N, C-alpha and C positions, 0 to 999 in steps of 0.2 A: 740199705746204705748205712755204712758205719758212722760212728760219731765223728771221726776225723774228716770224712768226706762232707758230712752235713755242716761242720764248722767252716770248711774251706769254701763250700757253696755260699754260705751266708755271708762270708767275708767278700766274695766276688760281687754278690748282689748289693752289698753296702757300698762297694767301690763304684759300681755302675750308677747307683742312685746318687752318690756324691758327685760324680762327674756330671750327671744330668742336672742336678741342682745348681752346680757351678756354672754350667752352660747357660741355664735359665737366668741366673743372676747376672752373668756377663751380658747376655742379650738384653736384659732389662736395663742394665747400666748403659749399654750402648744406645738403647731406645731413649733413655733419659738424656744422654748426651746429645743425641741427634735432635731431640725436642728443644733442648736449650739452644743449640746452634740455629735451628729453624727460627726460634723466637728472636734470637739476636739478628738474624738476617732480615726477618720481617720488620723488626724495629728500625734497622738501618734503612731499608727501602722506604718505609713510611716517613722517616726523617728526611730522606732525600727528596721524596715527593713533596713534602711540606715546604722545603726550601725552594724547590722549583716553582711550585704553585705560588708561594709567597713572592718569589722574584718576578714571576709573570704579572701578578697583580700590581706590584710596585712599578714595574716597567710600563705597564699599560696606563697606570695612573699618572706617571711622569710624562709619558708621551702625550696624553690627552689633558694636560694641565689646563689648557685654555677652554676646554669644553664647558659650556654653560656659564662662562664668565661674562660679566658686563665690563666692557672696556672703559676704564676710567678716562675722564676727559681732561684735556689740558687747554685752558683758555688763554688767548693772547692778551698781553698787557698793553700792546700798542696796536693802533689801527694801521694795517698795511694793505695797500691797493693790490689786488690780484686779478688776473684774467688767464683763461686757458687759451693757448695757441697750439692747436693740434694736440700732440702728446706732451707738450711743455707747458708748465705753469709759470707765468711771468709775474714777479713780485716787485713792486716799487715803481718809481718814476722812470719812464723811458728816457728822460733827459739826464739821469744820474751820470756823473762823470765816469764811474766804474761799473762794468758789468761782468758778472761771473756766471758761468754755467756749472751747475752742481748735478752730478750723475750719482744716483743712489738707488738702493733697493730696500723695501721695507723689511725684508728678512735678513739683510746683511748686518751682522753684529758690529762690524767696524763702522758702518754707516751710522748706527745708533750711537756709538762712542763719539764719532765726529760731531753729530748733532748735539750731544751732551756738552762737548767741549766748546763748540763754536756757534751753536745755534742762536744763543742770545746775542752774541756780538754781531752776527750777520743781520739779525732782525733789527737791531738798533741802528745799524748803518743804512739799512733799507728805509727805516722809518724817518731818519734824518736826511734822506735824499742823496746820500753819497754813493750808494751801491744799488744796482738793480740785479736781481737774481733770476736766472732762467733755470727752473727746477725740472730736472728730468728724472721721474720715478720709473725705473725700468723693471720689467719682469725677467730679470737675469737669473734668479734662483728659483724659477718656477717648479723645478723638480726636487727642490731641497726641503720641502715640507711634507708631512705625512698626515693626510693624503696630499699629493702634489696640487699646486695651483694657487697657494696663498699669495705668492709674489705677484702674480697677474691680477688676482681678484682685488688685492689691496691697492695696487696701482690704478686699476680701473675705477675703484670707489673714490680714490683721491682726486682723479680728474673730474668726476661727477661732483665732488665736494667743492672743487674750484668753480664749477658752473654756478654753485649756490653761494659763492663768496666765503666758503668755510675751509679752504685748503689748508691754511696755516695751522688752524686748530686741529684739523683731522690728521695732518702730517705729524704734528707734535704729539698727539695722543697715541698714535701707532708706534712711534719710536720710543716714547716714554714707557710703553707697556709691550715691548717687542716680544713675540713668541720666540722660543728657542729653535734655532736652525736644526732641521732634521726631525722635528716633532710637529704636532698639530698647530696650524695657524689659527686665525679666526675665520669662521665661516661667514657666508653672505648675510645671514640674519644678524650676526653680531656686528658686522660692518654697517649694516642699515641702522641698527639701534644706536651705534655710535653717532651716525649722522643726525638722527633724531635728537639725541642728547645734546648735540651741539647746536640745535635749533634749525635743522634742515627739515622743512615741512612739505616741500614740493614732492608730489608722488613720483615725479620723473627720476628723482634720486634713487629711490628703492627699485623702481622698474629697471633703471640702467644698471644697478648693481646685479640684479637677478639675471638680466639677459646679456651681461658682458658688453655693454654698449661700446666701449672704447678699446676692446681687446684687439681688434684688427689694427687700429692705429698704434697701439703699444707694441704689437708684434713687429710692425714695419719700422718703428723707431728703434727697437732692439736690433733689428737687422742692419739699419743704417749705422748705428753706433758701433756695432761689431766690425763693420767693413771700413770704418774710418781709421786709417793708419795713424792719423795725428793724435788719436786718443790711446794709442798703445804705449805701454810702459815696459821697462825691463825689470822683471821681478827677481832676477838673479838665477843662476843655475841654468841658463839658456832658455828661461821662460819669459816670453814676450807676449803681451796681450792686453786686453782691456779688463779693468777691475773697478769695483766700487769700494769706497767713494772716490770719485775723480772730480777735481775742480779745475776749470779752465778759465783763464783770463787773457785777453789779447791774443787769442789763438794758441796759447801755450799752457801745458799742464802745470799747475801750481804745486809747489812742494808744501803740502799741508802738514808735514812733519815739523815745519818751522812755526813755532807758536805765534810769530809776528807776521805770518803770511798775509792776513787780511789787511793789516795796516800798510804793508808794503804794496799790495795791489792798489789800495786807495791812493797812497802817496805817489805811485807812478802815474796814475790817471790824472791827478790834480797838479802835478808838478809842471 
C-alpha cells in the first residue's frame, strides 16, 4: 500500500471516528435533555398531586367542621311557658291576643337569619303575654346535610327538649351555632350533650334522640305542611311552593320582609 493510500485511509478512519463521537455526543445530549424533561414532568405531577391532596384535606376539614365540637349553649333571659303538642311546640299564654305559627328548619340559613333578626322581639312579646307562638320545626332539608339526616335529628331532639321544658334554649343554641348547609351537621351524641349542658337530666331525652322517638310524627307533619295549599307562596319565575321560614297569622302568610310585621300582627289582634 502506497503512502497516498495510507494517508487517504487514515483520513477516512478519522472521519468515521469523528462522526461516531458526534453521534455519541448528540445521543448523550438528547439523553440529558430527556432527563431534564422527565424531571420537569415529574416535578409538575408531584406539584399537582400536592395541590389535589391539599385540596382534599381542606375540603374534608371544611365539610366536617362540626365534628367533635361541643355546641355552645344559649340560655334564655326570660321565662317562657312551653309545651309540646304533637309535632308543634306551643310557647306562651294560650289566651294571648295574637297567635303566630312559625315554620322553620334547623338547617335553613334563612331561618337562622330570621331568628337573629326577630327572635328576641318574638320572645319578649311571648313573655309579656301579647303573642303565643306555635313553633313548627320541620325536617324539610333532611337530604341537605352530609351525611343526610341532621334536619330530622335536630327537629326530633328539639321536641324532646320541649318535653323537658328546654325547647327555647335548645332552639336558640342550634340556630346560634348553625352548621353549614350541604356539610356535616351535629350528630346524635352532640345533640344529647347539648341537652345535658342545658340541664336536661332525664334519660328519656337521650334515649329519644338515639331511637328517633318523634321522627314519624315529624314526617307526618312535613307531609301535612307540604299538602297545605294555604302555605304555598309564589317565589317568582313560575315557582310556587312551601319554603322556610314561613310565618302565619290569622290564617294568612305574613310578609316578614316588613321590619314592622310583628307589631302589625299584634296591632291587628288588639285593635
